[in-house]
C-alpha positions in Angstrom: 0.0 0.0 0.0 1.3 3.5 -0.9 0.4 6.8 0.7 -0.1 10.0 -1.4 1.5 13.1 0.1 1.2 16.8 -0.9 4.2 19.0 -1.1 4.9 20.2 2.5 4.5 16.7 4.2 6.5 15.2 1.3 9.3 17.7 1.8 9.3 17.1 5.6 9.5 13.3 5.0 12.4 13.7 2.5 14.4 15.8 4.9 13.8 13.3 7.7 14.9 10.5 5.4 18.0 12.6 4.5 18.9 12.9 8.2 18.3 9.2 8.9 20.3 8.4 5.8 23.3 10.4 7.0 23.2 8.8 10.4 23.1 5.3 8.7 26.1 6.3 6.5 28.0 7.5 9.6 27.3 4.2 11.4 28.5 2.0 8.5 31.4 4.4 7.5 29.9 5.2 4.0 29.5 8.6 2.2 26.4 10.5 3.1 24.7 10.0 -0.3 24.7 6.3 0.1 22.3 6.5 3.1 20.3 9.2 1.4 19.8 7.1 -1.7 18.9 4.0 0.3 16.4 5.8 2.5 15.0 7.4 -0.7 14.4 4.0 -2.2 12.6 2.9 1.0 10.2 5.8 1.3 9.7 5.9 -2.5 8.2 2.5 -2.3 5.9 3.5 0.6 4.7 6.9 -0.5 3.9 8.6 -3.8 3.9 12.3 -4.4 0.6 14.0 -5.1 0.4 15.3 -8.7 0.6 18.9 -7.5 3.8 18.0 -5.4 5.8 16.3 -8.2 6.8 19.5 -10.0 7.9 21.5 -6.9 9.9 18.6 -5.5 11.6 18.0 -8.9 12.4 21.7 -9.1 13.9 21.8 -5.6 15.9 18.6 -6.4 17.2 20.2 -9.6 18.4 23.2 -7.7 20.2 20.8 -5.4 22.2 19.2 -8.1 23.0 22.6 -9.6 24.3 23.8 -6.2 26.4 20.7 -5.8 28.1 21.3 -9.2 28.5 25.0 -8.4 30.3 24.1 -5.2 32.4 21.6 -7.1 33.5 24.3 -9.5 34.2 26.7 -6.7 36.5 24.2 -5.1 38.6 23.3 -8.1 41.9 24.9 -9.2 41.1 26.4 -12.6 44.7 26.1 -13.8 44.9 22.4 -12.9 41.5 22.0 -14.6 42.9 23.4 -17.8 46.1 21.4 -17.5 44.1 18.1 -17.3 41.8 18.8 -20.2 43.7 16.5 -22.6 43.9 13.5 -20.2 40.3 14.1 -19.2 39.3 14.1 -22.9 41.1 10.7 -23.3 39.3 9.3 -20.3 35.9 10.6 -21.5 36.4 9.2 -25.0 37.4 5.8 -23.6 34.4 5.9 -21.3 32.1 6.7 -24.3 33.3 4.4 -27.0 33.7 1.2 -25.1 30.3 1.3 -23.2 28.5 2.3 -26.4 30.0 -0.5 -28.4 29.2 -3.0 -25.6 25.6 -1.8 -25.3 25.1 -2.0 -29.0 26.6 -5.5 -29.3 24.4 -6.7 -26.4 21.3 -5.5 -28.2 22.3 -7.1 -31.5 23.3 -10.4 -29.8 20.0 -10.6 -27.9 18.1 -10.3 -31.2 17.0 -6.6 -31.0 16.9 -4.3 -34.1 19.7 -1.9 -34.9 17.7 1.0 -33.7 17.0 -0.6 -30.3 20.7 -1.6 -30.0 21.7 2.0 -30.7 19.5 3.3 -27.9 20.9 0.7 -25.5 24.5 1.7 -26.4 23.7 5.4 -26.0 22.0 4.7 -22.6 25.4 3.4 -21.3 27.4 6.5 -22.3 26.8 9.5 -20.1 28.0 9.6 -16.5 26.0 11.1 -13.6 28.6 13.7 -12.5 26.7 14.6 -9.3 27.3 11.2 -7.6 31.1 11.3 -8.0 31.3 15.0 -7.3 29.6 14.6 -3.9 31.9 11.7 -2.9 35.0 13.6 -4.0 34.0 16.6 -1.9 33.1 14.5 1.2 36.4 12.4 1.0 38.5 15.6 0.6 39.9 14.4 -2.7 38.3 17.0 -5.0 41.3 19.2 -5.3 43.8 16.4 -5.9 45.1 15.5 -9.4 42.8 12.5 -9.4 39.8 14.4 -8.3 40.2 17.1 -10.9 40.7 14.5 -13.6 37.5 12.8 -12.6 35.4 16.0 -12.7 37.1 17.1 -16.0 36.3 13.7 -17.5 32.7 13.5 -16.2 31.9 17.0 -17.6 33.4 16.1 -21.0 31.6 12.7 -20.9 28.3 14.5 -20.2 28.8 16.8 -23.2 29.7 13.9 -25.5 26.7 12.0 -24.2 24.3 14.9 -24.9 25.7 15.3 -28.4 25.2 11.5 -29.0 21.6 11.8 -27.6 20.9 14.6 -30.1 22.1 12.5 -32.9 20.1 9.5 -31.8 16.9 11.5 -31.3 17.3 13.0 -34.8 17.7 9.5 -36.3 14.7 8.2 -34.4 12.3 11.0 -35.3 13.3 11.8 -38.9 15.2 8.8 -40.0 18.1 11.1 -41.0 20.8 13.1 -39.3 20.1 16.8 -38.7 23.6 18.1 -39.3 22.7 21.7 -38.6 21.4 21.0 -35.1 24.3 18.7 -34.3 26.9 21.2 -35.6 25.2 24.1 -33.8 25.3 22.2 -30.5 29.0 21.3 -30.8 29.9 24.9 -31.9 27.9 26.6 -29.2 29.3 24.2 -26.6 32.9 24.9 -27.5 32.2 28.7 -27.6 30.6 28.6 -24.2 33.5 26.8 -22.5 36.2 29.0 -24.3 34.4 32.3 -23.6 33.4 31.4 -20.0 37.0 30.3 -19.0 38.6 33.4 -20.6 36.4 36.5 -20.9 34.0 35.2 -18.2 36.8 34.9 -15.7 38.2 38.3 -16.5 34.8 40.0 -16.4 33.7 38.5 -13.0 37.1 39.2 -11.5 36.9 42.8 -12.6 33.3 43.2 -11.2 34.3 41.6 -7.9 37.2 44.0 -7.5 35.3 47.1 -8.4 31.9 46.5 -6.6 31.9 46.4 -2.8 29.8 43.4 -1.9 28.6 42.8 1.7 29.0 39.2 3.0 25.2 38.8 3.3 24.8 39.6 -0.4 27.4 37.1 -1.6 25.0 34.2 -1.7 22.5 36.3 -3.8 25.3 37.3 -6.2 26.5 33.7 -6.5 23.0 32.4 -7.2 22.5 35.0 -9.9 25.7 33.9 -11.6 24.8 30.2 -11.2 21.3 30.5 -12.7 22.6 32.8 -15.5 25.1 30.2 -16.6 22.6 27.3 -16.2 20.1 29.2 -18.4 22.7 29.8 -21.1 23.7 26.1 -21.2 20.0 25.0 -21.4 19.4 27.5 -24.2 22.3 26.0 -26.3 21.1 22.4 -25.6 23.4 21.3 -22.8 22.4 20.4 -19.2 21.9 23.1 -16.6 24.3 21.3 -14.3 27.2 21.9 -16.8 26.4 25.6 -16.6 26.3 25.5 -12.8 29.7 23.8 -12.8 31.3 26.4 -15.1 29.7 29.2 -13.1 31.5 27.8 -10.0 34.8 27.5 -11.8 34.6 31.1 -13.0 33.4 32.6 -9.7 36.0 30.6 -7.9 38.7 33.0 -9.3 37.3 36.0 -7.3 38.4 37.2 -3.9 35.0 36.1 -2.5 35.5 32.4 -3.1 36.0 31.5 0.6 32.9 33.1 2.2 30.8 32.4 -0.9 31.7 28.7 -0.7 30.8 28.7 3.0 27.4 30.3 2.3 26.5 28.1 -0.7 27.6 25.0 1.2 25.4 25.9 4.2 22.3 26.3 2.0 23.1 23.5 -0.4 24.2 20.8 1.9 21.7 21.7 4.6 18.6 21.7 2.3 18.7 21.4 -1.5 21.4 18.7 -2.1 20.0 16.0 0.3 16.6 16.5 -1.3 18.2 15.8 -4.7 19.7 12.5 -3.6 16.7 11.3 -1.6 14.3 12.2 -4.4 16.6 10.3 -6.8 16.3 7.3 -4.6 12.6 7.6 -4.6 12.4 7.2 -8.3 13.8 3.6 -8.1 10.9 1.1 -8.1 12.0 -2.0 -6.2 9.5 -4.0 -8.2 11.8 -3.6 -11.2 14.2 -6.1 -9.5 11.6 -8.9 -9.6 11.8 -9.0 -13.3 15.6 -9.1 -13.6 16.7 -11.8 -16.1 19.9 -12.8 -17.8 19.7 -9.9 -20.3 19.6 -7.4 -17.4 22.5 -9.0 -15.6 24.6 -8.9 -18.9 23.7 -5.2 -19.6 24.5 -4.1 -16.0 27.8 -6.0 -15.9 28.9 -4.5 -19.2 27.8 -1.1 -18.2 30.1 -1.3 -15.2 33.0 -3.0 -16.9 32.8 -0.7 -20.0 33.3 2.4 -17.9 36.0 1.0 -15.6 38.0 -0.4 -18.6 37.4 2.4 -21.0 38.1 5.3 -18.6 40.8 3.4 -16.7 42.7 2.7 -19.9 42.3 6.4 -20.9 43.8 7.5 -17.6 46.6 4.9 -17.8 47.6 6.1 -21.3 48.1 9.6 -19.9 50.4 8.5 -17.1 48.1 7.9 -14.2 49.0 5.0 -11.9 46.8 1.9 -11.5 45.0 3.2 -8.4 44.3 6.6 -9.9 43.1 4.9 -13.2 40.8 2.6 -11.2 39.4 5.6 -9.3 38.7 7.4 -12.6 37.0 4.3 -14.0 34.8 3.6 -11.0 33.8 7.3 -10.7 32.4 7.3 -14.2 30.2 4.2 -13.5 27.0 5.8 -12.2 24.4 6.7 -14.9 21.2 8.7 -14.2 19.8 11.8 -16.0 20.8 11.2 -19.6 20.3 7.4 -19.5 16.7 8.0 -18.2 16.0 10.7 -20.8 17.1 8.3 -23.6 15.1 5.4 -22.2 12.0 7.5 -21.7 12.3 8.9 -25.3 12.7 5.4 -26.7 9.7 4.1 -24.8 7.5 7.1 -25.7 8.4 6.8 -29.4 7.8 3.1 -29.6 11.5 2.2 -30.2 12.0 0.4 -26.8 9.5 -2.0 -25.3 8.7 -1.9 -21.6 11.1 -4.8 -20.8 14.1 -3.0 -22.4 13.1 0.2 -20.7 12.9 -1.6 -17.3 16.3 -3.2 -17.9 17.9 0.2 -18.5 16.2 1.5 -15.4 17.7 -1.4 -13.4 21.1 -0.5 -14.9 20.7 3.1 -13.6 19.7 1.9 -10.1 22.6 -0.6 -9.7 25.3 1.7 -11.1 24.0 4.6 -8.9 23.9 2.5 -5.7 27.1 0.6 -6.3 29.4 3.5 -7.0 29.4 5.4 -3.6 30.7 2.7 -1.3 33.2 1.3 -3.9 34.6 4.8 -4.9 34.7 5.8 -1.3 36.9 2.9 -0.4 39.2 3.4 -3.4 39.6 7.2 -2.7 40.5 6.5 1.0 43.3 4.3 -0.2 44.5 6.6 -3.0 
């Protein structure tokens, strides 16, 4: 039996679950998000959100992931971020090509059409950057060489995944590639990163030096910058979280970075971010596990192995040691937003049947839950 809750009671229950999840994580020596995801799964199978509550909870959760990526950007060394662009690109490419090929081959070998196999391959591509970013911050490894490589790689991986998703959707809806849309997305993405990390840094540095800003107004200013960058990335076809991350990188070069990080962390980690992770856990239907078959086991196994091998090899080729390469590979394992968008599009347009959709959903659940404890352990030993 499930209970339907309106917005305020649902929000209260989510925050209680977040608190209980953090206590659980502390007890078993795991990262906070592990407990938040687990408690989210439990309450998500007991309650359902009333129709009027789904939108507001989703919006609060979206703000949570944007604040998490903004904090990640604030904490990173921009020069090190730039230095590791090439190795990160190698890690991202390895983490895109191998999982895509494996997913495609699984589809073909299990007798699905080429179109279904392409959707399956694409669903294995994009990493959920928020999961690994949270673990890196909590473990104190975000500003290390390995931590910066992981975030660099995850952002590049997300951009490549979104471009691939655009290609796939174009093929599915029109039967042909819309080269203008794809070229525009790539061009605007490159321009956004180049201009943000050059002119954007100069402009925000100049503004921060010329305008006297009181400490109590720092959070307001930071949120304006965050939402502005998120809006720009959404307008050019990228995810809002990428804009939030770049906003953090740019704002992190100002003299206000210390107090701003403190203010954003207080609001984000105290309210918005735990709501994101608990509500993510709530989306996972435990009934999906009752229908797991050999096909699902194969897809999940290859989804994990493809990222670890592809990203790990990419890191190894650029001089990272075995432990660092393993950390990079494991950090890229969780899938969420892009995989779910691809699966929902495929189901809604009649490309994927409900069984394939459920299998992709199980893959998302397993990779999201498996990563926090495994990556936590590896980072502690790195």
